C-alpha positions as CSV (number, residue, x, y, z in Angstrom):
1,M,-22.5,-62.8,-187.7
2,R,-24.4,-63.6,-184.9
3,W,-27.9,-64.9,-184.6
4,M,-30.6,-65.9,-181.8
5,E,-31.4,-69.6,-181.4
6,I,-35.0,-69.5,-182.3
7,D,-37.8,-72.0,-180.9
8,P,-37.7,-75.4,-183.0
9,N,-41.2,-76.1,-182.1
10,V,-42.7,-73.1,-184.2
11,G,-44.9,-73.3,-186.9
12,S,-45.8,-76.8,-189.0
13,V,-46.4,-78.2,-191.9
14,E,-49.9,-76.3,-192.4
15,E,-48.2,-73.6,-191.2
16,S,-45.0,-73.3,-194.0
17,S,-47.7,-74.5,-196.8
18,E,-49.1,-71.4,-196.7
19,L,-46.2,-69.3,-196.9
20,G,-46.9,-68.9,-200.6
21,S,-50.4,-67.2,-199.6
22,E,-50.3,-63.4,-199.4
23,T,-48.2,-61.3,-196.8
24,L,-49.5,-58.0,-195.1
25,E,-46.9,-55.6,-196.6
26,N,-46.7,-52.0,-196.7
27,S,-49.3,-51.5,-199.0
28,S,-53.2,-49.7,-199.2
29,S,-54.3,-53.0,-197.7
30,I,-53.5,-52.4,-194.2
31,G,-55.5,-49.0,-193.2
32,K,-56.2,-46.0,-195.4
33,G,-54.0,-43.5,-196.3
34,K,-50.5,-43.4,-195.5
35,V,-49.1,-46.6,-193.7
36,S,-47.4,-46.2,-190.1
37,E,-44.1,-47.9,-189.1
38,K,-45.9,-50.1,-187.2
39,G,-48.2,-50.8,-190.3
40,K,-45.0,-51.7,-192.6
41,R,-43.8,-54.5,-189.2
42,V,-46.9,-56.1,-189.3
43,G,-45.9,-57.9,-192.9
44,E,-43.1,-59.2,-190.9
45,Y,-45.2,-61.3,-188.3
46,V,-48.4,-61.9,-190.2
47,T,-49.2,-64.3,-192.7
48,K,-53.2,-62.9,-194.2
49,V,-55.7,-65.9,-194.4
50,G,-58.9,-65.4,-196.9
51,D,-60.3,-62.0,-196.9
52,K,-61.0,-61.2,-193.1
53,R,-58.6,-63.2,-191.4
54,A,-54.7,-62.8,-190.1
55,R,-52.6,-65.6,-188.8
56,C,-49.0,-65.0,-186.6
57,K,-46.5,-66.5,-188.1
58,Y,-45.0,-67.8,-184.5
59,C,-47.8,-69.0,-182.8
60,S,-50.6,-69.2,-185.0
61,D,-53.1,-67.0,-183.4
62,S,-55.7,-65.8,-185.4
63,Y,-57.4,-62.4,-186.2
64,A,-59.7,-60.6,-187.8
65,F,-58.8,-58.7,-190.9
66,D,-60.1,-56.1,-193.7
67,S,-59.1,-52.8,-195.3
68,S,-60.1,-50.4,-192.6
69,S,-59.1,-52.1,-189.4
70,S,-56.1,-51.0,-187.1
71,T,-52.7,-53.1,-186.9
72,T,-52.9,-52.3,-183.3
73,N,-53.8,-55.5,-181.9
74,M,-51.4,-57.3,-184.3
75,N,-48.7,-55.6,-182.9
76,K,-49.7,-55.6,-179.1
77,H,-50.1,-59.6,-180.2
78,I,-46.0,-59.4,-181.4
79,E,-44.8,-57.1,-178.5
80,K,-46.7,-58.5,-175.3
81,R,-48.4,-61.1,-176.2
82,C,-47.1,-63.6,-178.6
83,K,-45.4,-66.7,-176.6
84,K,-43.3,-68.1,-179.3
85,Y,-41.8,-64.8,-180.6
86,Q,-38.8,-63.8,-178.9
87,R,-38.5,-60.3,-177.9
88,V,-34.9,-58.9,-176.8
89,D,-34.8,-55.7,-174.8
90,P,-32.1,-53.5,-176.4
91,I,-30.0,-53.2,-173.0
92,Q,-29.8,-57.0,-171.7
93,K,-27.9,-58.7,-174.0
94,V,-28.3,-62.7,-174.7
95,L,-26.7,-65.7,-175.5
96,V,-25.6,-65.8,-179.0
97,K,-23.1,-68.4,-181.4
98,Q,-21.2,-66.8,-182.9
99,P,-18.9,-68.5,-185.9
100,T,-14.4,-69.1,-185.3
101,M,-12.8,-71.2,-187.7
102,S,-13.2,-74.2,-185.7
103,G,-16.3,-74.3,-185.8
104,F,-18.9,-71.8,-183.0
105,E,-18.4,-70.3,-179.7
106,I,-21.3,-69.0,-177.7
107,T,-21.3,-65.4,-175.9
108,L,-23.0,-62.5,-174.3
109,G,-24.3,-60.2,-177.0
110,V,-27.1,-58.5,-178.3
111,S,-28.6,-60.4,-181.7
112,K,-30.4,-58.8,-184.3
113,F,-31.8,-60.1,-188.0
114,D,-30.5,-59.1,-191.1
115,Q,-32.0,-60.1,-194.0
116,L,-29.1,-59.1,-196.6
117,R,-26.3,-60.7,-194.3
118,C,-28.3,-64.2,-193.8
119,R,-28.6,-63.9,-197.8
120,R,-24.9,-64.0,-198.1
121,V,-24.0,-66.3,-195.5
122,L,-26.9,-68.5,-198.3
123,A,-24.6,-67.6,-200.8
124,E,-21.4,-68.7,-199.1
125,M,-22.7,-72.0,-198.1
126,L,-23.4,-72.9,-201.8
127,I,-20.3,-71.8,-202.6
128,L,-17.8,-73.7,-199.4
129,D,-20.3,-76.7,-199.8
130,E,-20.4,-76.9,-203.6
131,L,-24.1,-77.3,-203.7
132,P,-26.4,-76.3,-206.8
133,F,-28.2,-73.6,-206.9
134,K,-31.6,-75.1,-207.1
135,F,-30.7,-76.4,-203.3
136,V,-33.0,-73.1,-202.0
137,E,-35.9,-74.6,-203.8
138,N,-35.8,-77.7,-202.1
139,R,-39.2,-78.2,-200.1
140,G,-36.6,-80.0,-196.5
141,F,-34.5,-76.5,-196.6
142,Q,-36.8,-74.0,-197.1
143,R,-39.1,-76.2,-194.4
144,F,-36.0,-75.9,-192.2
145,C,-35.2,-72.4,-192.6
146,F,-38.9,-71.1,-191.9
147,E,-38.6,-73.4,-188.8
148,L,-35.2,-71.7,-187.7
149,C,-36.4,-68.4,-188.9
150,P,-39.6,-67.6,-190.2
151,L,-38.7,-64.0,-190.6
152,F,-36.0,-64.9,-193.4
153,D,-37.6,-65.0,-197.3
154,L,-35.7,-67.1,-198.9
155,P,-34.8,-66.4,-202.3
156,S,-34.9,-68.2,-205.3
157,R,-32.2,-69.8,-207.6
158,R,-32.2,-67.4,-209.9
159,T,-31.9,-64.2,-207.7
160,I,-29.3,-66.7,-205.2
161,V,-27.1,-66.5,-208.7
162,R,-27.1,-62.7,-208.6
163,D,-26.4,-62.9,-205.0
164,L,-23.4,-65.0,-205.9
165,Y,-22.0,-63.1,-208.5
166,Q,-22.6,-60.1,-206.9
167,L,-20.3,-61.5,-203.8
168,Y,-17.8,-62.9,-206.7
169,I,-17.3,-59.1,-207.8
170,D,-17.3,-57.7,-204.3
171,E,-14.5,-60.3,-203.2
172,K,-13.1,-59.2,-206.6
173,I,-12.8,-55.5,-205.8
174,K,-11.3,-57.1,-202.2
175,L,-8.5,-58.4,-203.8
176,K,-7.5,-56.0,-206.4
177,E,-7.0,-53.2,-204.2
178,Y,-5.5,-55.6,-201.5
179,F,-2.7,-56.1,-204.7
180,N,-2.3,-52.4,-205.1
181,R,-1.9,-51.5,-201.4
182,S,0.2,-54.4,-200.2
183,K,2.3,-54.6,-203.4
184,V,2.9,-57.9,-202.6
185,R,5.0,-60.1,-205.0
186,V,2.7,-63.1,-206.0
187,C,3.8,-67.0,-207.1
188,L,1.7,-68.4,-210.3
189,T,0.7,-71.7,-210.9
190,T,-1.2,-72.2,-214.6
191,D,-2.3,-75.0,-216.3
192,T,-3.8,-76.3,-219.3
193,W,-5.9,-78.8,-220.8
194,T,-8.9,-79.5,-223.8
195,S,-12.5,-81.0,-222.7
196,I,-14.2,-83.5,-224.4
197,Q,-15.9,-80.8,-226.2
198,N,-12.1,-80.3,-227.8
199,I,-12.5,-76.4,-225.9
200,N,-9.1,-75.7,-224.7
201,Y,-9.2,-73.6,-221.3
202,M,-6.7,-72.4,-219.1
203,V,-6.6,-71.7,-214.9
204,V,-4.3,-68.9,-213.2
205,T,-3.9,-69.1,-209.2
206,A,-2.2,-66.8,-206.9
207,H,-0.1,-67.6,-204.3
208,F,1.4,-65.1,-201.7
209,I,2.0,-64.5,-198.0
210,D,-0.5,-61.6,-196.0
211,Y,0.1,-59.2,-193.5
212,D,-0.2,-62.0,-191.0
213,W,1.9,-64.6,-192.7
214,P,-0.9,-67.4,-193.7
215,L,0.1,-68.5,-197.3
216,Q,-3.3,-67.5,-199.3
217,K,-3.9,-69.3,-202.4
218,R,-7.1,-67.4,-205.4
219,I,-7.8,-68.2,-208.5
220,L,-7.6,-65.2,-210.6
221,S,-9.0,-66.9,-213.7
222,F,-11.1,-69.6,-215.3
223,S,-11.1,-69.1,-219.2
224,Q,-11.2,-70.3,-222.8
225,I,-7.9,-70.0,-225.0
226,V,-7.1,-70.3,-228.3
227,D,-5.0,-73.0,-228.3
228,Q,-2.3,-74.6,-226.2
229,K,0.4,-72.8,-227.9
230,G,3.4,-71.0,-226.1
231,D,2.4,-67.1,-227.4
232,S,-1.6,-67.8,-226.0
233,I,-0.4,-68.9,-222.9
234,G,1.8,-66.3,-222.0
235,K,-0.7,-63.5,-223.4
236,C,-3.4,-64.7,-221.5
237,I,-1.5,-64.3,-218.3
238,E,-0.6,-60.8,-218.9
239,N,-4.2,-60.1,-219.2
240,V,-4.6,-62.1,-215.7
241,L,-1.8,-59.6,-214.3
242,L,-3.1,-56.9,-216.2
243,E,-6.4,-57.2,-215.1
244,W,-5.7,-57.6,-211.2
245,G,-2.9,-54.7,-211.3
246,I,0.0,-56.8,-210.8
247,D,3.5,-56.2,-212.0
248,K,5.7,-58.0,-209.2
249,V,5.8,-62.0,-210.0
250,F,8.1,-64.0,-207.9
251,T,7.8,-67.3,-210.1
252,I,5.4,-69.4,-212.6
253,T,5.1,-72.9,-212.0
254,V,4.1,-75.0,-215.0
255,D,4.3,-78.4,-216.5
256,N,7.7,-79.4,-218.2
257,A,6.3,-78.7,-221.8
258,T,8.1,-76.5,-224.6
259,A,5.0,-74.2,-225.1
260,N,5.8,-73.0,-221.0
261,T,9.0,-72.3,-222.2
262,T,8.3,-70.2,-224.8
263,A,5.2,-68.4,-222.6
264,I,7.6,-68.0,-219.4
265,G,10.1,-66.2,-221.7
266,Y,7.3,-63.8,-223.0
267,E,5.9,-62.9,-219.4
268,I,10.0,-62.4,-218.4
269,R,10.0,-59.7,-221.4
270,K,6.9,-57.9,-220.0
271,L,8.0,-58.2,-216.1
272,N,11.1,-56.5,-217.1
273,S,9.2,-54.1,-219.0
274,W,6.7,-52.9,-216.5
275,Q,9.0,-52.4,-213.5
276,D,12.9,-52.9,-212.9
277,D,12.3,-55.0,-210.4
278,G,9.1,-56.8,-211.6
279,A,10.8,-59.9,-211.9
280,V,13.2,-60.9,-209.0
281,L,17.0,-61.0,-210.7
282,G,15.6,-60.4,-214.3
283,G,13.4,-63.2,-214.4
284,K,16.4,-66.0,-213.9
285,Y,14.7,-68.2,-211.5
286,L,10.7,-67.0,-212.8
287,H,10.2,-70.6,-214.4
288,V,9.5,-73.4,-211.9
289,R,8.6,-76.9,-213.4
290,C,5.7,-78.6,-211.5
291,C,8.1,-81.0,-209.8
292,A,4.4,-82.9,-209.8
293,H,4.5,-83.7,-213.2
294,I,8.2,-84.2,-213.5
295,L,7.0,-87.3,-211.0
296,N,3.8,-88.5,-213.2
297,L,6.4,-88.4,-216.3
298,I,9.5,-90.5,-214.3
299,V,7.0,-93.0,-213.3
300,S,4.8,-92.9,-216.9
301,D,8.3,-94.0,-218.4
302,G,9.0,-96.9,-215.8
303,L,5.0,-98.2,-216.4
304,K,6.4,-98.6,-220.0
305,D,8.4,-102.1,-219.2
306,L,5.0,-103.8,-217.1
307,H,2.6,-102.0,-220.3
308,D,0.8,-104.9,-221.1
309,S,-0.2,-106.1,-217.9
310,I,-1.3,-103.1,-217.0
311,V,-3.4,-102.9,-219.9
312,A,-4.6,-106.3,-219.5
313,I,-6.0,-105.6,-215.7
314,R,-7.1,-101.9,-217.3
315,N,-9.6,-104.1,-219.7
316,A,-10.4,-106.3,-216.8
317,L,-11.9,-103.4,-215.0
318,K,-13.2,-101.9,-217.9
319,Y,-15.9,-105.1,-218.9
320,V,-16.5,-105.6,-215.1
321,K,-17.9,-101.6,-214.9
322,S,-18.9,-101.1,-218.4
323,S,-22.4,-102.6,-217.1
324,P,-25.0,-103.2,-213.6
325,S,-25.1,-106.8,-214.5
326,R,-21.2,-107.9,-215.2
327,L,-20.8,-106.0,-211.7
328,D,-23.1,-108.1,-209.9
329,R,-21.4,-111.2,-211.4
330,F,-18.3,-109.5,-210.5
331,K,-19.7,-109.1,-206.9
332,K,-20.8,-112.7,-206.6
333,A,-17.5,-114.1,-207.6
334,V,-15.8,-111.7,-204.6
335,A,-18.6,-113.5,-201.9
336,H,-17.8,-116.9,-203.4
337,E,-13.9,-116.5,-202.9
338,K,-15.0,-115.2,-199.8
339,I,-12.6,-112.0,-200.3
340,G,-12.4,-110.2,-197.3
341,T,-12.1,-106.8,-199.1
342,K,-14.9,-104.7,-199.0
343,G,-13.8,-102.4,-201.8
344,L,-14.5,-102.8,-205.2
345,V,-12.1,-102.7,-208.5
346,V,-10.8,-99.4,-209.1
347,L,-10.8,-97.8,-212.8
348,D,-7.7,-95.3,-213.4
349,V,-6.6,-92.3,-215.6
350,P,-3.9,-93.1,-217.8
351,T,-2.6,-89.8,-217.2
352,R,-2.5,-89.9,-213.3
353,W,0.0,-92.3,-212.0
354,N,-1.4,-92.5,-208.5
355,S,-4.6,-93.8,-209.9
356,T,-3.1,-95.6,-211.8
357,Y,-1.6,-97.4,-208.2
358,L,-4.6,-97.2,-206.6
359,M,-6.6,-99.2,-209.6
360,L,-3.2,-102.0,-209.7
361,E,-4.0,-101.6,-205.6
362,S,-7.5,-102.9,-205.5
363,A,-7.2,-105.1,-208.1
364,V,-3.9,-107.2,-206.6
365,K,-6.9,-108.2,-203.7
366,L,-9.5,-109.3,-205.9
367,R,-7.5,-111.4,-208.0
368,K,-9.3,-114.5,-207.7
369,A,-12.1,-112.8,-208.1
370,F,-10.9,-112.4,-211.5
371,E,-9.9,-116.1,-212.1
372,R,-13.0,-116.9,-210.8
373,M,-14.7,-114.9,-214.0
374,G,-12.3,-116.6,-216.7
375,E,-13.4,-120.1,-215.2
376,E,-17.5,-119.3,-215.0
377,D,-18.5,-116.3,-217.2
378,L,-18.2,-116.6,-221.2
379,H,-18.5,-113.0,-222.0
380,Y,-16.0,-112.3,-220.2
381,V,-13.7,-114.4,-221.7
382,N,-15.1,-113.6,-225.7
383,Y,-14.5,-110.0,-224.6
384,F,-10.9,-110.2,-225.3
385,R,-11.0,-112.2,-228.4
386,D,-11.7,-108.8,-230.5
387,D,-12.4,-105.4,-230.6
388,D,-15.6,-104.5,-231.8
389,Q,-14.1,-100.8,-232.4
390,T,-10.3,-102.0,-234.4
391,E,-11.1,-105.6,-234.8
392,Q,-8.0,-106.4,-232.8
393,K,-7.5,-108.7,-230.3
394,R,-7.9,-107.2,-226.5
395,I,-4.9,-107.3,-224.3
396,G,-5.9,-109.8,-222.0
397,P,-7.4,-111.1,-219.5
398,P,-5.1,-110.7,-216.8
399,N,-3.2,-114.1,-215.5
400,C,-0.9,-114.5,-212.0
401,D,2.2,-113.6,-213.6
402,D,0.0,-109.9,-214.5
């Protein structure tokens, strides 16, 4: 996509507030009878102010206007007199910015405003930057877009949702056509988990090498499943393959669980029944166990010898992070001990050993602050005496040996 740099001095706060006023469009309010092509263009450059005045969106010059007046003076102003509207000769090339993989490059070319193209790029921005839908309705962003290009009609959040869904449909069609045309053999990865609402989810991701040899990754499915049994997982993968027209699979990487072994056996039978070469070597090496999951199991098993010490440190961190007042007291203890580190406590996720490592690493640097909490904070000491839910003593507080 190419676009031209717009003068950032165009418009003002007062002008941006008038964007909500009625815009001159190809209606009966412009002249009588059939509207000319020039009359249609006026609505892109002029905003109606009151009943008998119209104002240029670029330089704020105003003109007399009523239902019987001509649009000639407005068109002449845009074509010849307006000092802030940038007119481009179709033959003359101008400096334009062109996006690249590493940023932008300035080249010579002809710039042309495209409303649909701008809306598509806006939808892509929300995806790439993981922004909420309501971002397009923020006043600051609306003013920025008006200053950058007054011609751009900024969509609402409901409209941008429809644009995002249409973008997904377009990209899905392209990817399905690529799979059908290239007959590429893909590698799949899948994972299942249960949310805090006790809903089972499953994601299926395809990995493949395209014509230019870069490794590509595409999420094919993110959906709910009935349960996490092997048959359910296998049928879900089968439905994904049928939906995308994929009948050649190289490997399927899953967690090292019994249910996944059953699911892979199901997929081997289906792939071999669809095509003779649906699975390489009859699916002998189709099942790939996730090395990260295996490593997590190994580390978790090794941490069992240090279970009480880790739980004691985890409980101490839970106390500190449970309320702003407790965290404030802990910060004062850090300041009194003159600990040089700027980082604060990190609470781990027990199922992820690398987060447990980060928790222990931060706790070791702040151990003097925990010792001071044990000496000065009576609530901290009482926290480890009994658990309100289980009425049992919590493990901790951590000592020097921990």
